[in-house]
VOGU-3710 file (C-alpha; in Angstrom, 3 decimals, decimal comma):
1> mtetakgpes> 51,517/-15,862/17,276  47,988/-16,556/16,057  46,197/-19,722/17,070  43,323/-20,738/14,864  40,173/-22,701/15,337  39,231/-24,619/12,232  35,833/-23,507/11,139  34,151/-20,873/9,064  36,111/-17,627/9,200  37,584/-18,272/12,612
11> tieapsdgev> 40,869/-16,845/13,689  41,410/-16,496/17,387  44,191/-14,282/18,579  46,358/-15,965/21,169  46,566/-14,092/24,462  49,358/-11,557/24,657  52,522/-12,224/26,649  51,279/-9,693/29,190  47,954/-11,473/29,596  49,672/-14,823/30,065
21> salldalavs> 52,149/-13,350/32,562  49,326/-11,701/34,519  47,422/-14,973/34,629  50,463/-16,918/35,849  51,075/-14,206/38,471  47,468/-14,493/39,639  47,862/-18,260/39,886  51,163/-17,824/41,768  52,916/-20,259/39,412  56,352/-21,247/40,690
31> pesnligvlq> 58,716/-24,245/40,652  56,682/-25,660/43,551  53,408/-25,559/41,595  51,576/-28,726/40,600  52,037/-28,870/36,816  48,741/-30,565/35,981  46,857/-28,180/38,244  48,499/-25,189/36,565  47,674/-26,550/33,111  44,050/-27,116/34,135
41> dvqerlgylp> 43,735/-23,605/35,592  45,318/-21,928/32,572  43,163/-23,891/30,141  40,038/-23,113/32,157  40,753/-19,386/31,920  42,051/-19,249/28,325  39,922/-22,016/26,840  43,002/-23,879/25,595  46,785/-24,027/26,102  48,516/-21,790/23,562
51> asalekisrr> 52,230/-22,382/22,884  53,123/-19,029/24,439  51,478/-20,042/27,724  53,260/-23,415/27,759  56,613/-21,679/27,246  55,955/-19,308/30,148  54,763/-22,181/32,358  58,003/-23,996/31,541  60,094/-21,010/32,600  58,080/-20,401/35,778
61> tkvplsriyg> 57,985/-24,018/36,935  61,473/-24,954/35,705  59,892/-27,972/33,982  61,360/-28,612/30,519  58,997/-27,627/27,717  59,319/-31,125/26,222  57,973/-32,625/29,455  55,077/-30,168/29,509  54,183/-31,096/25,924  54,420/-34,755/26,964
71> vvsfyaqfyt> 51,851/-34,180/29,717  49,587/-32,092/27,479  49,642/-34,653/24,665  49,125/-37,602/27,034  45,940/-36,322/28,697  42,882/-35,946/26,449  41,571/-33,151/28,678  44,182/-30,695/27,383  43,832/-28,753/24,135  46,547/-26,841/22,309
81> rphgrhtirt> 44,044/-25,321/19,898  40,922/-23,354/20,787  37,925/-25,532/21,589  34,318/-24,567/21,905  32,560/-24,090/25,218  30,462/-27,161/24,395  31,926/-30,427/23,148  29,650/-32,472/20,924  30,445/-36,176/20,679  28,592/-38,162/18,042
91> crgtachvkg> 28,647/-41,936/18,298  29,846/-44,075/15,416  29,355/-47,427/17,172  27,557/-50,323/15,530  24,099/-49,749/17,027  24,219/-46,038/16,243  25,580/-46,708/12,758  22,739/-49,101/11,972  20,140/-46,644/13,303  21,373/-43,577/11,395
101> arrvleavrr> 24,461/-42,093/13,047  25,648/-40,803/9,683  22,506/-38,668/9,343  23,034/-37,330/12,873  26,633/-36,367/12,150  25,624/-34,741/8,864  22,910/-32,744/10,663  25,455/-31,462/13,196  27,916/-30,570/10,430  25,239/-28,795/8,421
111> elgidegqtt> 23,833/-26,859/11,399  27,240/-25,727/12,704  29,203/-25,508/9,463  32,140/-27,516/10,837  33,646/-30,975/10,459  35,015/-33,425/13,002  37,879/-31,969/15,025  36,770/-28,411/14,360  35,469/-25,550/16,458  32,802/-23,067/15,427
121> gdlmfyletv> 34,032/-19,542/14,745  32,191/-18,206/17,800  33,946/-20,825/20,000  30,605/-22,228/21,115  30,946/-25,813/19,809  33,679/-28,364/19,163  32,752/-31,531/17,234  34,245/-34,986/17,563  33,154/-38,532/16,856  33,727/-41,379/19,277
131> aclgtcflap> 33,782/-45,135/18,846  30,996/-45,660/21,376  29,063/-43,628/23,932  27,880/-46,766/25,723  24,219/-45,883/25,203  23,235/-48,336/22,483  19,621/-48,344/23,699  19,465/-44,634/22,714  20,826/-45,154/19,187  21,560/-43,003/17,337
141> ammideqyyg> 23,051/-40,900/20,109  25,273/-37,917/20,809  26,521/-36,077/23,862  26,896/-32,375/24,429  29,237/-31,906/27,354  27,868/-34,436/29,886  24,291/-34,523/28,553  23,180/-37,513/26,451  20,695/-37,194/23,588  19,252/-40,275/21,963
151> kltphrvqsi> 16,874/-41,628/19,347  17,986/-38,689/17,241  16,721/-37,462/13,913  18,284/-34,672/11,867  15,392/-32,370/12,836  15,849/-33,122/16,549  19,622/-32,483/16,251  18,898/-29,092/14,697  16,442/-28,255/17,483  18,892/-29,291/20,231
161> lrsyraeq> 21,753/-27,246/18,793  19,547/-24,201/18,318  18,418/-24,440/21,936  22,062/-24,220/23,048  22,549/-21,133/20,892  19,375/-19,551/22,313  20,700/-20,001/25,876  23,795/-17,921/25,148
//
């Protein structure tokens, strides 16, 4: 099965059954395992929760697959498609909107070549918009992982994103 990240020319091969089995062995996954903890550990190592891994977790833990999908879909921390190492959140709240949030979002899209809900082909960035970052005094603002950036211009957005790429 092939999982894909939406973005320019990005197809990510899902881990093989052997890789998933080896990972679950290393994590000592059993019916006594804490499901959320297992899901967090698997996602941390694979970068997301592919369907093949969820099926194997279901068999190992004896938790019905429907329940596992219920947990995964309930918690925003879990991803069933590949996500980038860095999550970019652009604000679309009123203060940011008035101060140019649209230009900020367009600068991110242009620099990375992706749209909202997409991951770059190199799995470095995932882009989403949020209703509010709670930093109206920084408008227009965005977050990358847990770092806030404010009073943004398209040029500053480009510079920030390029600095992340340079660090890798």
